[in-house]
PAZAKE-715569 format. One line per field, with one value per residue (C-alpha): residue number from 1; residue in three letters; chain; y negated, z negated, x. Coordinates in pm, 1 decimal, padded with zeros to 6 digits. Layout:
// PAZAKE-715569
k	(NUM  ...);
r	(ALA  ...);
c	(A  ...);
yy	(Y  ...);
zz	(Z  ...);
xx	(X  ...);
// end
This chain:
// PAZAKE-715569
k	(1  2  3  4  5  6  7  8  9  10  11  12  13  14  15  16  17  18  19  20  21  22  23  24  25  26  27  28  29  30  31  32  33  34  35  36  37  38  39  40  41  42  43  44  45  46  47  48  49  50  51  52  53  54  55  56  57  58  59  60  61  62  63  64  65  66  67  68  69  70  71  72  73  74  75  76  77  78  79  80  81  82  83  84  85  86  87  88  89  90  91  92  93  94  95  96  97  98  99  100  101  102  103  104  105  106  107  108  109  110  111  112  113  114  115  116  117  118  119  120  121  122  123  124  125  126  127  128  129  130  131  132  133  134  135  136  137  138  139  140  141  142  143  144  145  146  147  148  149  150  151  152  153  154  155  156  157  158  159  160  161  162  163  164  165  166  167  168  169  170  171  172  173  174  175  176  177  178  179  180  181  182  183  184  185  186  187  188  189  190  191  192  193  194  195  196  197  198  199  200  201  202  203  204  205  206  207  208  209  210  211  212  213  214  215  216  217  218  219  220  221  222  223  224  225  226  227  228  229  230  231  232  233  234  235  236  237  238  239  240  241  242  243  244  245  246  247  248  249  250  251  252  253  254  255  256  257  258  259  260  261  262  263  264  265  266  267  268  269  270  271  272  273  274  275  276  277  278  279  280  281  282  283  284  285  286  287  288  289  290  291  292  293  294  295  296  297  298  299  300  301  302  303  304  305  306  307  308  309  310  311  312  313  314  315  316  317  318  319  320  321  322  323  324  325  326  327  328  329  330  331  332  333  334  335  336  337  338  339  340  341  342  343  344  345  346  347  348  349  350  351  352  353  354  355  356  357  358  359  360  361  362  363  364  365  366  367  368  369  370);
r	(ASP  ASP  GLY  SER  ALA  VAL  VAL  ALA  SER  ASP  GLY  SER  MET  MET  MET  GLN  ARG  VAL  PHE  VAL  ARG  ALA  MET  CYS  SER  ALA  SER  ALA  GLY  ALA  PRO  ILE  MET  PRO  SER  LYS  MET  ARG  LYS  LEU  PRO  ALA  SER  ILE  LEU  ARG  ARG  VAL  ALA  ALA  LEU  GLU  THR  LEU  GLN  ASN  LYS  TYR  PHE  GLU  VAL  GLU  GLN  ALA  TYR  ARG  ALA  ARG  LEU  LEU  ALA  ILE  GLU  SER  GLU  MET  LYS  GLY  LYS  ILE  GLU  GLU  VAL  MET  ASN  LEU  ARG  GLN  GLU  ILE  VAL  SER  GLY  GLU  LYS  GLU  PRO  THR  GLU  GLU  MET  LEU  LYS  GLU  SER  ASP  LEU  ALA  ALA  ALA  SER  SER  GLN  TRP  LYS  ASP  ALA  GLY  ILE  GLN  ASP  ASP  ALA  ASN  ASP  VAL  LYS  GLY  ILE  PRO  GLY  PHE  TRP  ALA  VAL  VAL  LEU  LYS  ALA  ALA  MET  PRO  SER  GLU  VAL  ASP  GLU  GLY  THR  LYS  LYS  LEU  ILE  ASN  GLU  LYS  ASP  GLU  GLN  VAL  LEU  GLU  HIS  LEU  ILE  GLU  VAL  LYS  LEU  GLU  ARG  TRP  GLN  PRO  ALA  ALA  PHE  HIS  GLU  PHE  GLU  ALA  ASN  GLU  ALA  SER  LYS  ARG  LEU  ARG  GLU  LYS  LEU  GLU  GLN  GLU  GLY  VAL  ASP  PHE  LYS  ALA  ALA  VAL  PRO  ASP  GLU  GLY  PHE  GLN  ILE  SER  PHE  ILE  PHE  ALA  PRO  ASN  ALA  TYR  LEU  ASP  HIS  SER  VAL  ILE  PRO  LYS  LEU  LYS  CYS  TYR  ASN  THR  GLY  GLU  VAL  ALA  GLU  THR  GLU  MET  PRO  GLU  TRP  ILE  ASN  GLY  TYR  ASN  PRO  THR  LEU  ARG  ALA  ARG  ARG  LYS  LYS  VAL  LYS  ARG  LYS  GLY  LYS  PRO  ALA  GLU  ILE  VAL  THR  GLU  THR  LYS  PRO  ARG  ASP  SER  PHE  PHE  ARG  ILE  PHE  GLN  MET  PRO  SER  PRO  GLU  ASP  GLU  ASP  GLU  ALA  ALA  GLU  HIS  LEU  ILE  ALA  PRO  ILE  SER  GLN  LEU  HIS  GLU  GLN  VAL  ILE  LEU  PRO  LEU  ALA  GLU  HIS  VAL  ILE  THR  ASN  ALA  ALA  GLY  TYR  TYR  LEU  GLN  THR  LEU  THR  GLN  GLU  ASP  PHE  PRO  SER  LEU  GLU  GLU  THR  ALA  ALA  ARG  TYR  LYS  LYS  GLU  THR  GLY  LYS  ASP  PRO  PHE  VAL  GLU  LYS  GLU  GLU  GLY  ASP  GLU  LEU  GLY  ASN  GLY  GLU  THR  GLU  LEU  ARG);
c	(A  A  A  A  A  A  A  A  A  A  A  A  A  A  A  A  A  A  A  A  A  A  A  A  A  A  A  A  A  A  A  A  A  A  A  A  A  A  A  A  A  A  A  A  A  A  A  A  A  A  A  A  A  A  A  A  A  A  A  A  A  A  A  A  A  A  A  A  A  A  A  A  A  A  A  A  A  A  A  A  A  A  A  A  A  A  A  A  A  A  A  A  A  A  A  A  A  A  A  A  A  A  A  A  A  A  A  A  A  A  A  A  A  A  A  A  A  A  A  A  A  A  A  A  A  A  A  A  A  A  A  A  A  A  A  A  A  A  A  A  A  A  A  A  A  A  A  A  A  A  A  A  A  A  A  A  A  A  A  A  A  A  A  A  A  A  A  A  A  A  A  A  A  A  A  A  A  A  A  A  A  A  A  A  A  A  A  A  A  A  A  A  A  A  A  A  A  A  A  A  A  A  A  A  A  A  A  A  A  A  A  A  A  A  A  A  A  A  A  A  A  A  A  A  A  A  A  A  A  A  A  A  A  A  A  A  A  A  A  A  A  A  A  A  A  A  A  A  A  A  A  A  A  A  A  A  A  A  A  A  A  A  A  A  A  A  A  A  A  A  A  A  A  A  A  A  A  A  A  A  A  A  A  A  A  A  A  A  A  A  A  A  A  A  A  A  A  A  A  A  A  A  A  A  A  A  A  A  A  A  A  A  A  A  A  A  A  A  A  A  A  A  A  A  A  A  A  A  A  A  A  A  A  A  A  A  A  A  A  A  A  A  A  A  A  A  A  A  A  A  A  A  A  A  A  A  A  A  A  A  A  A  A  A  A  A  A  A  A  A);
yy	(00341.3  00208.9  00364.8  00576.2  00916.3  01235.5  01592.9  01869.5  02210.3  02349.3  02089.6  01881.6  01504.8  01392.7  01024.8  00917.0  00702.6  00331.7  00136.9  -00216.8  -00341.5  -00208.0  -00341.5  -00686.1  -00700.3  -00830.2  -00671.6  -00971.6  -00908.8  -01207.5  -01105.0  -01143.3  -01130.1  -00955.9  -01194.4  -01021.0  -01044.7  -01414.0  -01482.4  -01330.1  -01547.9  -01506.7  -01343.0  -01077.2  -01026.1  -00946.1  -00683.2  -00535.6  -00519.1  -00329.7  -00088.0  -00023.9  00064.1  00290.8  00460.2  00534.0  00666.3  00891.6  01017.4  01103.0  01287.5  01472.7  01577.6  01707.1  01889.1  02058.2  02157.0  02305.1  02483.3  02637.0  02754.7  02917.5  03078.3  03213.4  03353.6  03509.0  03648.5  03925.9  04020.0  04028.2  04245.0  04483.2  04522.3  04564.6  04825.4  05024.7  05011.5  05150.1  05428.5  05540.2  05512.0  05715.0  05975.3  05897.4  05831.6  05924.2  05670.1  05637.7  05668.6  05300.1  05202.8  05414.4  05266.6  04940.3  05103.1  05148.3  05402.6  05614.2  05617.6  05728.4  05994.6  06144.0  06159.7  06352.9  06602.5  06643.7  06718.3  07003.6  06838.0  07003.7  06830.7  07003.5  06767.0  06877.3  06945.6  06599.2  06334.6  05974.4  05821.3  05947.5  05692.1  05403.2  05144.0  05250.6  05190.1  04854.7  04722.5  04828.3  04664.6  04344.4  04265.8  04114.4  04396.9  04182.3  03881.6  03619.7  03536.3  03898.1  04017.0  04197.4  04485.7  04449.3  04810.8  05068.9  05443.7  05523.2  05266.3  05444.8  05773.1  05605.9  05399.4  05716.8  05781.4  05431.7  05478.0  05126.1  04764.7  04568.4  04188.6  04035.7  03697.2  03631.0  03368.9  03210.2  03149.7  02837.1  02530.5  02564.0  02920.6  02810.9  02552.5  02818.2  03061.3  03107.4  03106.0  02778.5  02614.7  02702.0  02578.5  02253.4  02193.5  02270.4  02034.4  01756.4  01773.9  01720.8  01425.9  01609.7  01567.5  01906.0  01872.7  01771.1  02057.6  02341.4  02604.6  02712.3  03027.7  03270.2  03617.6  03965.0  04231.8  04592.0  04884.1  05216.2  05539.9  05904.2  06152.2  06187.3  06278.4  05920.6  05711.7  05752.2  05693.9  05622.8  05302.3  05058.9  04805.1  04455.3  04103.5  03817.1  03494.8  03132.9  03017.5  02857.1  03207.6  03159.3  03483.2  03439.8  03798.5  04142.5  04497.2  04710.3  05058.9  05331.6  05544.5  05913.7  06189.3  05930.6  05780.3  05405.2  05258.9  04921.7  05072.3  05232.8  05504.0  05579.8  05830.4  05683.8  05833.5  05625.8  05661.5  05565.9  05529.7  05850.7  06036.0  06247.1  06082.2  06122.8  06078.7  05810.6  05712.6  05347.4  05178.4  04853.6  04666.3  04707.4  04541.5  04701.0  04617.0  04707.2  04421.8  04199.2  04330.0  04175.3  03819.0  03565.3  03472.3  03181.5  03424.8  03558.2  03362.2  03456.4  03825.2  03830.6  03680.8  03923.2  04232.2  04099.1  04125.5  03879.2  03669.9  03764.9  03416.4  03453.5  03791.2  03642.1  03354.5  03574.5  03858.2  03769.2  03484.0  03641.6  03967.8  03798.5  03566.8  03784.2  04138.4  04289.5  04145.3  04227.9  04569.2  04755.5  04519.5  04583.6  04959.1  04947.4  04736.5  05013.5  05260.2  05041.2  04989.7  05199.4  05465.3  05389.0  05612.5  05599.6  05493.6  05857.4  05961.9  05678.1  05765.1  06134.8  06049.0  05812.1  06074.7  06338.3  06109.3  05959.5  06207.7  05920.6  05862.7  05508.7  05492.4  05536.0  05203.0  05179.0  04927.2  04709.0  04902.8  05234.7  05282.1  05521.8  05726.1  05657.2  05930.7  05706.2  05863.6  05720.4  05942.1  06006.6);
zz	(-07515.8  -07831.6  -07763.1  -08078.6  -08112.2  -08042.0  -08145.3  -07900.2  -07929.7  -08100.7  -08378.5  -08267.5  -08227.4  -07863.2  -07771.0  -07563.0  -07256.7  -07334.7  -07123.8  -07217.3  -06874.6  -06922.7  -07276.3  -07152.8  -06883.8  -06937.7  -06763.9  -06531.0  -06423.2  -06598.3  -06811.0  -07184.8  -07394.5  -07733.5  -08024.0  -08150.0  -07806.7  -07771.5  -08071.2  -07903.5  -07726.2  -07348.5  -07333.9  -07589.6  -07419.7  -07094.6  -07276.7  -07435.4  -07090.7  -06970.7  -07261.3  -07145.3  -06797.6  -06939.2  -07174.9  -06884.0  -06678.7  -06968.8  -06984.2  -06612.7  -06653.6  -06956.6  -06760.4  -06478.6  -06733.9  -06894.9  -06554.1  -06453.4  -06788.1  -06749.3  -06399.7  -06527.1  -06820.5  -06583.5  -06351.8  -06634.5  -06819.2  -06565.5  -06570.5  -06951.5  -06965.5  -06713.3  -06932.2  -07251.6  -07090.2  -06959.2  -07301.9  -07462.9  -07204.5  -07286.3  -07663.2  -07642.0  -07405.8  -07116.9  -06898.5  -06899.7  -06823.8  -06460.1  -06349.5  -06253.3  -06615.4  -06750.5  -06516.1  -06713.7  -07058.8  -07260.8  -07474.2  -07166.9  -07083.1  -07438.0  -07415.4  -07103.8  -07290.7  -07571.7  -07321.2  -07168.5  -07519.7  -07548.7  -07776.4  -07714.4  -07680.1  -07934.0  -07890.8  -07550.3  -07696.2  -07858.7  -07675.5  -07665.8  -07972.0  -08291.2  -08569.3  -08344.0  -08481.7  -08842.7  -08799.4  -08627.8  -08897.3  -09181.3  -09004.4  -08895.3  -09176.5  -09501.8  -09747.9  -10025.7  -10064.2  -10332.6  -10369.2  -10382.7  -10659.0  -10457.9  -10217.8  -09872.8  -09748.3  -10021.5  -10002.0  -09922.0  -09640.7  -09492.6  -09474.9  -09272.6  -09051.8  -08937.2  -08732.2  -08577.8  -08201.7  -08069.0  -08185.0  -07914.2  -07879.6  -07667.9  -07611.0  -07809.8  -07752.4  -08074.0  -08115.3  -07993.5  -08215.2  -08393.6  -08487.1  -08569.3  -08821.3  -09010.3  -09021.0  -09362.2  -09210.5  -09033.0  -09367.3  -09490.3  -09162.7  -09192.4  -09543.5  -09429.3  -09130.4  -09329.4  -09584.7  -09294.6  -09166.8  -08853.7  -08705.7  -08741.7  -08450.4  -08208.3  -08329.0  -08291.6  -08109.7  -07770.6  -07771.2  -08021.9  -08034.8  -08145.2  -08289.6  -08270.8  -08458.5  -08280.8  -08472.2  -08375.1  -08551.8  -08913.6  -09263.6  -09394.9  -09176.7  -08897.4  -08585.7  -08376.0  -08577.3  -08458.8  -08724.8  -08573.6  -08669.2  -08478.8  -08533.9  -08425.5  -08265.5  -08598.2  -08748.1  -08954.4  -08962.4  -08833.3  -08847.8  -08936.2  -08863.5  -09156.0  -09142.7  -09236.0  -09496.5  -09530.5  -09787.7  -10068.3  -09940.4  -09973.9  -10002.3  -10116.5  -10443.5  -10734.1  -10917.7  -11279.2  -11532.8  -11878.8  -12214.8  -12378.1  -12747.0  -12860.8  -13220.3  -13354.7  -13026.8  -12889.7  -12646.9  -12281.9  -11960.5  -11723.5  -11379.4  -11285.3  -10967.6  -10934.6  -10625.6  -10538.2  -10293.6  -09952.5  -09588.2  -09518.4  -09736.9  -09431.4  -09311.7  -09614.0  -09602.6  -09872.4  -10122.2  -10368.1  -10645.7  -10455.4  -10644.8  -10986.0  -10893.8  -10756.1  -11077.6  -11290.6  -11105.8  -11037.0  -10659.5  -10373.6  -10270.3  -09938.4  -09798.5  -09868.4  -09693.2  -09389.3  -09380.0  -09404.8  -09178.7  -08904.6  -08706.4  -08711.8  -08600.0  -08304.4  -08203.4  -08256.7  -08381.4  -08117.4  -07819.0  -07966.3  -08106.9  -07905.6  -08037.8  -08399.3  -08337.1  -08179.5  -08471.0  -08715.8  -08513.1  -08537.0  -08913.9  -09167.8  -09341.5  -09697.5  -09933.6  -09870.1  -10135.6  -10196.6  -10226.8  -10468.8  -10672.9  -10686.1  -10802.4  -11067.9  -11190.9  -11207.5  -11409.0  -11644.4  -11643.7  -11561.0  -11251.7  -11122.0  -10941.7  -11256.6  -11412.8  -11770.5  -11929.8  -12210.1  -12535.2  -12353.6  -12475.5  -12746.8  -12491.4  -12465.9  -12212.3  -11909.6  -11583.0  -11234.7  -10972.7  -10680.4);
xx	(09969.3  10139.5  10480.8  10467.5  10632.8  10442.4  10510.8  10593.0  10428.6  10738.6  10709.7  11010.1  10986.8  10991.5  11001.7  10704.4  10763.1  10758.7  10512.6  10603.6  10496.5  10144.6  10140.5  10237.1  09969.2  09619.2  09323.3  09302.0  09658.9  09817.1  10118.5  10071.5  10386.0  10343.6  10397.8  10713.7  10870.9  10783.8  11005.9  11313.4  11570.1  11561.1  11904.8  11805.7  11469.7  11653.2  11855.2  11541.8  11382.9  11689.4  11646.3  11289.9  11416.8  11686.4  11440.1  11208.2  11500.2  11595.8  11239.3  11248.6  11580.6  11444.4  11136.7  11357.5  11575.2  11274.7  11135.2  11472.5  11501.1  11155.4  11246.1  11567.0  11383.9  11120.6  11388.0  11590.4  11288.9  11238.1  11607.2  11616.6  11304.1  11461.1  11772.1  11566.2  11338.8  11634.5  11800.1  11484.7  11459.5  11814.2  11758.8  11437.4  11583.3  11348.9  11653.4  12019.6  12295.8  12398.9  12760.1  12748.2  12673.2  12955.1  13217.0  13214.9  13226.7  13545.4  13359.5  13289.4  13661.2  13741.0  13471.5  13630.6  13962.2  13793.5  13655.7  14001.0  14128.4  13880.2  13621.4  13284.9  12947.5  12723.2  12425.6  12298.2  11953.7  11923.1  11718.6  11832.9  12000.1  11831.2  11785.7  11892.7  11649.8  11702.6  12076.2  12013.0  11779.8  12009.9  12305.4  12132.1  11891.8  12018.9  12078.5  11933.6  11704.2  11655.5  12027.0  12135.6  11904.1  11634.8  11692.1  11533.1  11540.5  11489.5  11559.4  11195.0  11197.7  11498.2  11308.6  11032.5  11264.0  11440.7  11125.2  11112.3  11157.2  11097.4  11071.3  10894.3  10893.6  10615.4  10456.8  10140.7  09872.2  09737.9  09366.5  09191.1  09229.2  08893.0  08985.6  09339.6  09213.9  09020.0  09310.1  09473.9  09822.6  09749.1  09669.6  10017.3  10165.1  09966.2  10103.8  10457.8  10437.6  10272.9  10554.3  10795.4  10590.8  10475.0  10126.9  09957.2  09712.5  09984.6  10203.5  09952.1  10157.4  10025.7  10235.3  10380.3  10530.5  10429.8  10659.2  10535.0  10691.4  10639.0  10698.6  10731.5  10499.6  10610.9  10494.0  10481.9  10250.3  09997.6  10208.9  09897.1  09839.5  10107.3  10214.5  10230.8  10333.9  10169.2  10358.4  10373.7  10697.6  10789.4  10815.0  10498.9  10297.4  09941.7  09816.4  09945.4  09837.8  09950.4  10103.8  09856.3  10031.5  09946.9  10001.0  10006.9  10332.2  10382.4  10733.8  10594.9  10469.3  10649.4  10453.7  10538.5  10417.7  10396.8  10308.6  10035.7  09950.8  09601.8  09496.9  09347.4  09399.6  09682.8  09921.3  09835.6  10030.6  09899.5  10023.3  10047.3  10168.2  10357.0  10477.9  10844.1  11081.1  11042.0  11102.2  10739.3  10613.3  10670.3  10331.6  10160.6  10028.2  10122.4  09854.2  09825.0  09920.8  10222.6  10488.3  10346.3  10312.6  10666.5  10801.3  10599.3  10723.4  11075.0  11038.3  11089.1  10784.7  10621.3  10682.9  11054.4  11063.7  10892.5  11138.9  11448.2  11335.5  11089.2  11245.3  11595.7  11435.4  11265.2  11549.3  11857.0  11812.1  11582.8  11769.0  12112.4  12018.1  12283.3  12550.5  12448.6  12448.7  12796.2  12917.9  12831.9  13041.6  13351.3  13332.9  13518.0  13310.8  13204.5  13006.5  12632.5  12382.1  12290.2  12656.3  12728.4  12418.0  12509.3  12860.0  12724.7  12479.3  12752.1  12980.3  12719.6  12433.5  12193.8  11980.3  12055.7  11719.4  11511.0  11425.2  11304.9  11075.6  11202.9  11208.0  11255.9  11611.9  11489.4  11296.7  10925.5  10861.2  10829.8  10942.9  10953.9  10790.2  11021.3);
// end
């Protein structure tokens, strides 16, 4: 062993145990002092030897710490899953809250006061908490990307997200190393790690996570096809399973009708589609042309979306979903996007959602399809 540093599976640098004693011993058992050590004064060499002992002691403590941490994580994992499952059952309407749960809630106390004041419950036929995950994602995700110039969740996304009934986080096992090397995502991860000076082979993750988006039946996508993100623990996306859009609906594309004039022929109306900023672009994989296409269409690159959305979603948003939902209930009400747009249209006579190409100020007949 040369005492060099190795890389843990999470990509962090972890100091390997120093085996100076083994290094200083010949196969015949006679001690051999390395040349650099022979040059040290005896008093300094004693101190270096003490450092070796202390380093090894640290390594033993660190091993014990990691073992204890794994034991605690294993113990807590079951309890966390129990809480998350119960939360989902209440959100979906599979279960109703128990009296024991409500005893510890300030909101429940306020609710009883409302009932005493004669306020009626007019939602007895409603199951669970409608639109829970749509509210959570809009509250927790950044409203814009690319330094505030690109919108993350557009109005068409919102229509689809209203039917999102569960966001599920699970462990995911990446492919074996020979498959990992051939994976397109692993090539990007290799480049990223090499730029940081990290050994790629030593850093191949042995575990990742999967995020599944489960929808109720709706008019926008096939709810039986569950969109999924399979990711390494670094947040790098390894695989995706895309939503299957139906009825021509696709919030990641903008369709436009445009009047095209051809020499010697009457003008005709053609429909063209262009990519647009959308939450659902997180299910797309980056390509070498991604940056150029993003710049051409004035949208955020896929890699940037992945960076700003996926790891925060896995580490914070899903587990703290109830907190984000409660946060929205304690905020002051502001006009919605639709209300603001309607007011703008009433005052100016213009639709703020219709974008025009350059040179369209004189009216070239281009219309965005809603």
